[in-house]
C-alpha positions in Angstrom: 0.0 0.0 0.0 1.5 3.3 -1.1 2.0 6.1 1.5 -0.2 9.1 0.8 2.2 11.9 1.7 -0.1 14.7 0.6 -2.9 13.3 2.6 -0.7 13.0 5.7 0.5 16.6 5.4 -3.1 17.7 5.0 -4.1 15.7 8.1 -1.3 17.3 10.1 -2.4 20.7 9.1 -6.1 20.0 9.9 -5.3 18.5 13.4 -2.4 20.6 14.5 -4.9 22.6 16.6 -6.5 21.7 18.9 -6.1 17.9 18.9 -2.4 17.6 18.5 -1.6 20.7 20.5 -3.7 19.6 23.5 -2.4 16.1 23.3 1.2 17.3 23.3 0.6 19.6 26.2 -1.3 16.9 28.2 1.5 14.3 27.7 4.1 16.9 28.5 2.3 17.8 31.8 2.1 14.1 32.7 5.8 13.6 32.1 6.7 16.7 34.1 4.6 15.5 37.1 6.2 12.0 36.8 9.7 13.4 36.6 9.7 16.1 39.2 7.1 15.0 41.8 7.7 12.8 44.9 10.9 12.6 46.9 14.1 10.6 46.9 13.6 7.4 48.7 15.9 6.5 51.7 15.2 2.8 51.8 18.2 0.5 52.0 16.8 -2.0 49.5 14.9 -1.1 46.3 12.7 -3.4 44.2 13.0 -3.8 40.5 10.0 -1.5 40.0 11.7 1.2 42.0 14.8 1.0 39.8 12.7 1.1 36.6 10.8 4.1 37.8 14.0 5.9 38.9 15.5 5.3 35.4 12.4 6.4 33.5 12.1 9.6 35.5 15.4 10.8 34.2 15.0 9.6 30.6 11.4 9.6 29.5 10.9 13.4 29.4 14.0 13.9 27.3 12.9 11.1 25.0 9.4 12.8 24.6 10.9 16.2 23.7 13.3 14.5 21.3 10.5 12.6 19.7 8.5 15.8 19.2 11.5 17.4 17.5 12.0 14.4 15.3 8.3 14.5 14.3 8.7 18.1 13.2 11.8 17.2 11.2 9.9 14.3 9.6 7.0 16.6 8.6 9.5 19.2 7.2 11.4 16.7 5.2 8.1 15.3 3.8 7.0 18.8 2.9 10.3 19.4 1.1 9.8 16.3 -0.9 6.3 17.2 -1.9 6.4 20.9 -2.2 10.0 21.8 -2.6 12.3 23.6 -0.1 10.7 27.0 -0.2 7.1 25.8 -0.2 8.0 23.2 2.5 9.2 25.9 4.9 6.1 27.9 4.2 3.9 24.9 4.9 5.5 24.4 8.3 5.3 28.2 9.1 1.6 28.1 8.1 1.0 25.3 10.6 2.6 27.1 13.5 1.0 30.4 12.5 -2.4 28.7 12.6 -1.7 27.2 16.0 -0.4 30.6 17.3 -3.4 32.5 15.9 -6.0 30.1 17.5 -4.2 29.7 20.8 -4.0 33.3 21.9 -7.5 33.9 23.0 -9.1 33.6 26.4 -10.9 30.3 25.9 -7.9 28.6 24.3 -5.5 29.8 27.0 -7.9 28.6 29.7 -8.2 25.2 28.0 -4.5 24.9 27.7 -3.9 25.8 31.4 -6.6 23.3 32.4 -5.1 20.5 30.4 -1.7 21.4 31.7 -2.7 21.2 35.4 -5.1 18.3 35.0 -2.4 15.6 35.6 -1.3 17.5 38.8 -4.9 17.4 40.0 -5.1 13.6 39.3 -1.8 13.2 41.2 -3.1 15.0 44.2 -6.3 13.0 44.3 -4.4 9.8 44.0 -1.7 10.6 46.5 -4.0 12.0 49.2 -7.1 9.9 48.8 -6.5 6.7 46.9 -3.0 5.6 47.8 -3.5 5.8 51.7 -6.7 3.8 51.4 -4.9 1.1 49.4 -2.0 1.1 51.8 -4.4 0.7 54.8 -6.3 -2.1 53.1 -3.2 -4.0 52.3 -2.0 -3.7 55.9 -5.3 -4.8 57.3 -5.5 -8.0 55.2 -1.9 -8.9 55.2 -0.9 -12.3 56.5 0.7 -11.4 59.9 3.0 -13.4 62.0 1.1 -12.5 65.2 -2.5 -11.7 66.0 -2.0 -10.2 69.5 -3.0 -6.6 70.2 -2.8 -4.4 73.2 -6.1 -3.9 75.1 -8.3 -1.2 73.6 -11.3 0.1 75.5 -13.1 0.8 72.2 -12.8 -2.9 71.2 -13.6 -4.1 74.7 -16.8 -2.0 74.9 -18.3 -4.1 72.1 -16.8 -7.4 73.1 -19.5 -8.8 75.4 -23.2 -8.3 75.7 -25.7 -9.4 78.3 -27.4 -12.8 77.8 -30.9 -13.9 78.4 -31.5 -17.4 79.8 -33.3 -19.3 82.5 -30.7 -20.4 85.2 -32.9 -23.3 86.3 -32.3 -25.0 83.0 -28.7 -25.5 84.0 -29.1 -26.8 87.6 -27.2 -30.0 88.3 -27.1 -32.3 91.3 -24.0 -32.0 93.4 -23.0 -28.8 91.6 -23.5 -25.1 92.0 -24.3 -23.3 88.8 -22.5 -20.0 88.7 -23.4 -18.8 85.2 -22.6 -19.2 81.5 -19.2 -18.8 79.9 -18.3 -16.8 76.7 -19.3 -19.8 74.5 -22.6 -20.3 76.4 -21.1 -23.3 78.3 -22.4 -23.6 81.9 -19.8 -22.9 84.6 -20.1 -25.1 87.7 -18.3 -25.7 90.9 -19.0 -28.8 93.1 -21.2 -28.5 96.2 -18.2 -29.6 98.3 -16.1 -26.8 96.8 -18.8 -24.2 97.3 -19.3 -25.2 100.9 -15.6 -25.0 101.7 -15.2 -21.4 100.4 -16.7 -18.1 101.1 -17.6 -15.8 98.2 -17.4 -12.0 97.7 -19.5 -10.3 95.0 -18.2 -6.8 94.1 -19.8 -4.3 91.8 -21.6 -1.0 91.5 -25.4 -0.8 92.0 -27.6 -2.2 89.3 -24.7 -4.2 87.6 -25.8 -7.7 88.6 -24.9 -8.5 92.2 -28.5 -9.0 93.2 -29.1 -11.2 90.1 -26.4 -13.7 91.2 -27.6 -13.7 94.7 -31.1 -14.7 93.5 -29.6 -17.7 91.6 -27.4 -18.8 94.5 -30.2 -18.6 97.1 -32.6 -20.4 94.7 -30.1 -23.3 94.4 -29.4 -23.4 98.1 -33.2 -23.7 98.8 -33.4 -26.4 96.1 -30.6 -28.3 97.8 -32.4 -28.2 101.2 -29.8 -26.0 102.9 -30.4 -23.4 105.5 -30.4 -19.9 103.9 -30.0 -16.5 105.6 -30.2 -13.3 103.7 -29.4 -10.0 105.3 -31.1 -7.3 103.2 -29.7 -3.8 104.0 -31.2 -1.7 101.2 -33.8 -3.4 100.9 -33.8 -5.3 97.6 -37.0 -5.1 95.5 -37.1 -8.7 94.3 -35.0 -11.0 96.6 -37.9 -11.7 99.0 -40.2 -12.5 96.2 -37.7 -14.9 94.7 -37.2 -16.6 98.1 -40.9 -17.0 98.5 -41.3 -18.4 95.0 -38.3 -20.8 95.5 -39.7 -22.2 98.7 -43.0 -22.9 97.0 -41.4 -24.4 93.9 -39.0 -26.7 95.9 -41.5 -27.7 98.7 -39.8 -25.7 101.5 -41.4 -23.8 104.4 -41.9 -20.2 103.5 -39.2 -17.8 104.6 -39.1 -16.7 108.2 -39.1 -12.9 108.2 -37.1 -10.9 110.8 -37.9 -7.3 110.2 -35.5 -5.3 112.4 -36.9 -2.0 111.1 -40.2 -2.8 112.8 -42.1 -1.5 109.8 -44.0 -4.8 109.1 -44.1 -6.0 112.7 -42.9 -9.4 111.7 -40.2 -11.4 113.6 -39.9 -9.9 117.1 -36.3 -10.3 118.0 -34.6 -10.1 121.4 -30.9 -9.4 120.6 -29.5 -10.8 123.8 -31.7 -13.7 124.7 -29.8 -16.4 122.8 -26.4 -17.8 123.6 -24.3 -18.2 126.7 -23.9 -15.5 129.3 -20.5 -14.5 127.9 -21.8 -14.4 124.3 -24.8 -12.3 125.4 -22.6 -9.8 127.2 -20.2 -9.5 124.3 -23.1 -8.7 121.9 -24.5 -6.3 124.5 -21.2 -4.4 124.9 -20.8 -4.1 121.1 -24.4 -2.9 120.5 -24.4 -0.4 123.4 -20.9 0.9 122.5 -19.3 -0.2 125.8 -16.1 -1.5 124.4 -13.0 0.6 125.2 -12.1 3.3 122.7 -9.0 4.8 124.4 -10.8 7.9 125.6 -11.9 9.4 128.9 -15.3 7.8 128.3 -13.7 4.4 129.1 -14.2 5.1 132.8 -18.0 5.3 132.5 -18.0 2.4 130.1 -16.2 0.3 132.7 -18.9 1.3 135.3 -21.6 0.2 132.9 -19.9 -3.1 132.2 -19.4 -3.7 135.9 -23.2 -3.3 136.4 -23.9 -5.6 133.5 -21.5 -8.2 134.8 -23.2 -8.1 138.2 -26.8 -8.4 136.9 -25.9 -11.0 134.2 -26.8 -13.9 136.5 -30.3 -12.4 137.2 -31.0 -11.3 133.6 -33.1 -13.5 131.3 -31.8 -11.8 128.2 -34.9 -9.8 127.3 -34.9 -6.0 127.2 -38.0 -5.6 129.4 -36.3 -7.6 132.1 -33.1 -5.6 131.7 -35.1 -2.4 132.3 -36.7 -3.9 135.3 -33.3 -4.8 136.7 -31.7 -1.4 136.0 -34.6 0.5 137.4 -34.3 -1.1 140.8 -37.7 -2.8 140.8 -36.6 -6.4 140.5 -36.7 -8.3 143.8 -33.9 -10.6 142.8 -31.3 -7.8 143.2 -30.2 -7.3 146.8 -31.6 -4.1 148.4 -28.1 -2.8 149.1 -27.2 -3.0 145.4 -30.4 -1.5 143.9 -29.3 2.2 144.3 -25.8 1.4 142.9 -27.3 -0.4 139.9 -29.6 2.5 139.2 -27.0 5.2 139.5 -24.3 3.4 137.6 -26.5 2.4 134.7 -27.8 5.8 133.6 -26.1 5.6 130.2 -27.5 2.2 129.5 -31.0 3.3 130.5 -30.7 6.3 128.2 -29.7 4.0 125.4 -32.6 1.7 126.2 -35.0 4.7 125.9 -33.8 5.0 122.3 -34.2 1.3 121.7 -37.9 1.6 122.8 -38.6 3.3 119.4 -38.4 -0.3 118.0 -41.1 -2.2 119.9 -40.2 -5.4 118.1 -37.0 -5.6 120.2 -39.0 -5.9 123.4 -40.8 -9.3 123.2 -41.5 -11.3 126.3 -39.3 -14.2 127.3 -39.7 -17.1 124.8 -41.6 -15.0 122.2 -38.5 -13.8 120.3 -37.3 -15.2 117.0 -35.0 -18.1 117.8 -31.7 -18.2 115.9 -31.0 -21.6 117.4 -34.2 -23.2 116.1 -33.9 -21.6 112.7 -30.4 -23.0 112.2 -31.3 -26.4 113.6 -34.3 -26.6 111.3 -32.4 -25.3 108.3 -35.0 -22.6 107.8 -34.9 -20.0 105.1 -34.6 -16.6 106.8 -35.0 -13.2 105.4 -33.6 -10.4 107.6 -34.7 -6.9 106.7 -32.5 -4.1 107.9 -31.4 -0.5 107.0 -28.0 0.8 106.1 -28.8 4.4 107.0 -29.9 3.7 110.6 -27.2 3.3 113.2 -29.5 1.5 115.7 -30.7 -1.0 113.2 -27.2 -1.6 112.0 -26.1 -2.4 115.6 -29.0 -4.8 116.0 -28.3 -6.5 112.6 -24.6 -6.9 113.6 -25.7 -8.5 116.9 -28.0 -10.9 115.0 -25.2 -11.8 112.7 -22.8 -12.4 115.6 -25.4 -14.6 117.3 -25.7 -16.6 114.1 -21.9 -17.0 113.9 -21.6 -18.0 117.6 -24.2 -20.7 117.3 -22.8 -22.1 114.1 -19.3 -22.3 115.5 -20.6 -23.9 118.7 -22.9 -26.5 117.3 -21.7 -27.3 113.7 -25.2 -27.7 112.2 -26.2 -31.0 110.7 -27.5 -29.2 107.6 -25.3 -26.8 105.7 -26.0 -23.1 106.2 -25.4 -20.3 103.6 -25.5 -16.7 104.9 -25.5 -13.9 102.3 -24.7 -10.3 103.5 -25.9 -7.6 101.1 -24.0 -4.3 101.5 -21.7 -6.1 103.9 -19.6 -3.1 104.9 -22.4 -1.7 107.1 -22.6 -4.8 109.3 -19.0 -6.1 109.2 -17.1 -6.3 112.4 -14.0 -8.0 113.7 -16.0 -11.0 114.9 -17.7 -11.4 111.6 -14.4 -11.1 109.7 -12.9 -13.8 111.9 -15.9 -15.9 111.4 -15.3 -16.1 107.7 -12.6 -18.6 108.4 -14.1 -20.4 111.4 -17.5 -21.2 109.9 -16.1 -23.0 106.9 -15.2 -26.0 109.1 -18.6 -25.9 110.8 -20.8 -26.8 107.8 -21.5 -23.2 106.9 -20.2 -20.6 104.4 -20.9 -16.9 103.8 -21.2 -14.5 100.9 -20.3 -10.8 101.0 -21.7 -8.3 98.6 -20.4 -4.7 98.4 -19.6 -2.1 95.8 -15.9 -1.7 95.7 -12.8 -3.1 97.2 -12.1 -0.5 99.8 -15.7 -0.4 101.0 -14.8 -2.6 104.0 -12.3 0.0 105.1 -15.2 2.5 105.4 -17.0 0.7 108.2 -19.4 3.0 110.1 -18.0 1.6 113.3 -14.9 3.7 113.9 -13.5 1.3 116.5 -12.9 -1.2 113.7 -9.6 -1.4 111.9 -10.7 -1.0 108.3 -7.5 -2.3 106.7 -7.4 -5.4 108.9 -11.0 -6.0 108.2 -10.5 -5.8 104.4 -7.4 -8.0 104.5 -9.3 -10.7 106.6 -12.3 -10.6 104.2 -10.1 -10.9 101.1 -8.0 -13.7 102.5 -11.0 -15.8 103.6 -13.2 -15.3 100.5 -11.6 -17.5 97.9 -14.5 -17.3 95.4 -14.7 -13.9 93.7 -17.3 -12.5 91.3 -16.6 -9.0 89.9 -19.1 -6.9 88.0 -18.5 -3.4 86.6 -16.8 -1.4 89.3 -14.5 1.6 90.0 -11.1 1.9 88.4 -9.2 1.0 91.5 -11.1 -2.2 92.0 -10.8 -3.1 88.3 -7.1 -2.5 88.5 -6.8 -4.7 91.6 -8.7 -7.6 89.9 -6.6 -7.2 86.7 -3.5 -7.6 88.9 -5.0 -10.6 90.6 -5.7 -12.3 87.3 -2.0 -12.6 86.5 -0.1 -11.7 83.3 0.5 -13.2 79.9 3.1 -12.4 77.2 1.7 -11.0 74.0 3.6 -10.4 70.7 2.7 -6.9 69.4 4.1 -4.4 66.9 6.5 -2.2 68.7 7.6 -0.1 65.6 6.2 0.1 62.1 7.5 2.1 59.1 5.4 4.9 57.6 6.3 6.8 54.5 5.3 10.4 53.9 5.3 12.0 50.5 5.3 15.6 49.3 1.5 15.7 49.0 1.0 15.3 52.8 -0.1 11.7 52.7 1.2 8.7 54.6 1.5 5.1 53.5 2.5 2.1 55.5 6.0 1.0 54.7 7.2 -2.5 54.4 9.1 -2.7 57.7 7.6 -3.8 61.1 9.3 -4.4 64.4 7.6 -6.8 66.8 8.3 -7.7 70.4 6.8 -9.3 73.5 5.2 -7.4 76.3 3.4 -8.4 79.5 -0.3 -7.8 79.8 -2.8 -8.8 82.5 -4.8 -11.9 81.7 -8.0 -9.9 82.4 -7.3 -6.3 81.6 -8.6 -3.3 83.4 -10.3 -2.1 80.2 -12.2 -5.5 80.0 -13.6 -5.0 83.5 -14.4 -1.3 83.0 -16.3 -2.2 79.8 -18.5 -4.9 81.4 -22.2 -4.7 80.7 -25.0 -5.5 83.1 -25.0 -9.1 84.5 -21.6 -9.7 82.9 -18.8 -10.3 85.4 -15.4 -11.9 86.0 -15.3 -15.1 88.1 -12.3 -16.4 90.0 -12.5 -19.7 91.9 -8.9 -19.4 93.1 -8.0 -22.7 91.4 -7.7 -21.8 87.8 -7.8 -18.9 85.4 -10.3 -16.1 85.8 -13.1 -16.2 83.2 -15.9 -14.1 82.1 -19.3 -15.0 83.5 -22.8 -14.3 82.3 -25.7 -14.3 84.8 -29.4 -13.9 84.5 -32.3 -13.5 87.0 -34.7 -16.1 88.2 -38.0 -15.7 86.2 -40.4 -14.2 88.7 -44.1 -15.1 88.2 -45.4 -12.5 90.7 -44.0 -10.0 93.1 -44.6 -10.8 96.7 -44.8 -7.9 99.2 -43.6 -8.3 102.7 -46.5 -9.2 104.9 -47.6 -6.6 107.5 -48.5 -7.7 111.0 -51.1 -5.8 113.0 -48.9 -4.1 115.5 -50.2 -3.6 119.1 -48.4 -0.6 120.3 -49.6 -1.2 123.8 -48.1 -4.6 124.0 -45.2 -3.3 126.0 -45.6 -0.7 128.7 -42.6 -0.2 131.0 -43.5 -0.7 134.7 -42.9 2.0 137.2 -39.9 1.5 139.5 -40.6 0.4 143.0 -40.5 2.9 145.8 -37.1 3.2 147.3 -36.3 4.4 150.8 -34.1 7.1 149.5 -35.2 10.7 149.1 -34.4 10.7 145.4 -36.8 7.8 144.7 -39.5 9.6 146.6 -38.9 12.7 144.6 -38.9 10.7 141.4 -42.3 9.3 142.2 -43.5 12.8 142.9 -42.2 14.0 139.5 -43.7 11.1 137.6 -47.0 11.7 139.2 -47.2 15.2 137.8 -46.5 14.0 134.3 -49.1 11.3 134.5 -52.3 12.0 132.5 -55.0 13.4 134.8 -57.7 11.2 136.3 -61.0 11.4 134.5 -63.4 13.6 136.4 -67.1 13.9 135.9 -68.5 17.2 137.3 -72.0 18.4 136.8 -72.9 22.1 136.9 -69.5 23.2 138.2 -66.3 24.6 136.8 -63.6 22.0 136.1 -60.0 23.5 135.9 -59.0 20.7 133.5 -61.2 22.3 130.9 -58.8 25.3 130.9 -55.4 24.2 129.5 -53.7 27.6 130.4 -54.9 27.3 134.0 -53.7 23.7 134.3 -50.3 24.6 132.9 -50.0 27.4 135.5 -51.0 25.0 138.3 -48.3 22.5 137.2 -45.6 25.1 137.0 -46.6 26.4 140.4 -46.5 22.9 142.0 -43.2 22.1 140.3 -41.5 25.1 141.9 -42.4 23.7 145.3 -40.2 20.6 144.8 -37.1 20.0 146.8 -34.2 22.2 145.6 -31.7 19.5 146.5 -32.8 17.3 143.6 -30.1 17.6 140.8 -31.3 19.4 137.7 -30.4 16.6 135.4 -31.8 13.9 137.5 -35.2 13.8 135.7 -33.5 14.1 132.3 -32.1 10.6 132.8 -35.5 9.1 133.4 -37.0 8.1 130.0 -40.4 9.4 129.3 -41.8 5.9 128.7 -41.0 4.8 132.3 -43.8 7.1 133.6 -46.6 4.8 134.7 -50.1 5.5 133.5 -52.6 5.7 136.3 -55.9 4.0 135.9 -59.0 6.3 135.9 -60.9 6.3 139.1 -64.6 5.7 139.0 -65.4 8.1 141.7 -66.4 11.7 140.9 -64.5 14.7 142.1 -66.4 17.4 144.0 -66.9 20.7 142.3 -63.9 23.0 142.2 -64.2 26.4 143.6 -62.1 28.6 141.3 -61.7 31.5 143.7 -60.5 29.2 146.4 -58.1 27.5 144.0 -56.5 30.8 142.8 -56.3 32.0 146.4 -54.4 28.9 147.4 -52.0 29.4 144.6 -51.3 32.9 145.7 -50.5 31.7 149.2 -48.1 29.1 148.0 -46.2 31.6 145.9 -45.9 33.9 148.9 
């Protein structure tokens, strides 16, 4: 096929602008970007592609310019051949004149500039947007030699979610079901292991402590064990679960000991059970008579001396104690009654406060019996309050009595005692009991919010650090829910450490366009990390915890509540507020006792009087108040001012109304007599 030279020259002239001009400028711009962009690499080893690119960067632009010049020479030579030398030069001049003429206008210049910078724009987009994404994708899906990573709270936060299940589906004879594992496998410990260890459950409010307590108590009732639950808040559902469990498993309904006195159930005499020594120890603790290293120890010793003296006469009930201390009990020798009365003023003052809880003053033999409840393996629900000092003291006394009887008798049926908000009722005796009861067929559970809670005991006479150390040493089973940072850090340390291989250094390349790409070098090394990290504990969801049985690795535990068919409210007993009325003290031969009787007589409600057609001064309150003030001023000035302050108001006897009518009262005579007395 013959080459059409004239046709080629015509095509060159027709397409010199804009096609060939724009193409030349576009390719030139690309080569300029390719040659002069980027930076000199500092890597020790270069790939074959790196060497090729480096070679082309220095040669390809020159080759392109040379090829353009050769193309112009080829066109000129072809024009010389077809048109002659003079006409060939004019042909080439005509082409460049045409290009120049059409290029120098606004639209053409703008188009040329756009075409020239277009490769640079593509370069910027690629380097800043596309190349980093490709680099990150390649790094993410590369085949790594290690899959370990340092703990990241963002990852831990989405790691575990709460699970819904029925705990009763996993109950197993001879085993205690604790919860589900990460792969939905049930986690058990044997009954023998559970009986031989105490457990502490730590976590913030509404994180799952109460849920696990429901499951544990339900299983203990199912197994026929004795169960004691000390409810300090109180919990909204635990009593309902205990009632439902007793019905489902054929057990007697829970015995209720309401120390708050709100329901009137379970009258409890705190010092009736146990030996004399045990009763006195509980009494000294409850009434604050233990030595505190202050000047008040002198008066405490006096009170303890009195209690030691009357211990042989005392039946353990508070009404009888009041009778003994008031000097109206015939069993105390006459020569000791005044001493007992005078040396026990602090105790009688404290008893006046205790009278605000009538459920603490049952008669002999009518109190809730700790001994019988333990012997019969009863299910016992104890309601208390964490914000009431008196109720906390009584709760502690009940717990100590439970401990004393368990240690002394070693019950035939296992006893499980769960203390909710344990820091409010923990004492030295209870902390020591954590170790002693384990060998007496009983174990205990403590629930509180954070590790150092036990150091914040309301009883300032207790060594908080020693209490915490004893509790942690003697509770080998541990269940942790979401808690404070300090507690989470402590548990992480207790979980042990493991070596992990992680990236310690990784190369990153930065180019002139402000973008980064992962390099090909990565330095890895081994570091130590906690087996259960602090981040893992801090990111726990509700009802998700960490379980440690002290004989293996810690593991994550999922718990769920017992399905409750109906909520059962605590029964309310009709309370007879007149069931206990303190008796008046017997008349003493001393002057003080005579004056006391006189004072009490004034404060006694007036006898009922029926008067017809006459003035009764009792109908005028102002007149009666004036009469009482007048008579009070006539009393013996030798009586100490604070004497009557030590006599509780409740000790005042209530006189029986007399059936006889009083004669009419002459007002003038009455006022006249008052005036004479004042003179």
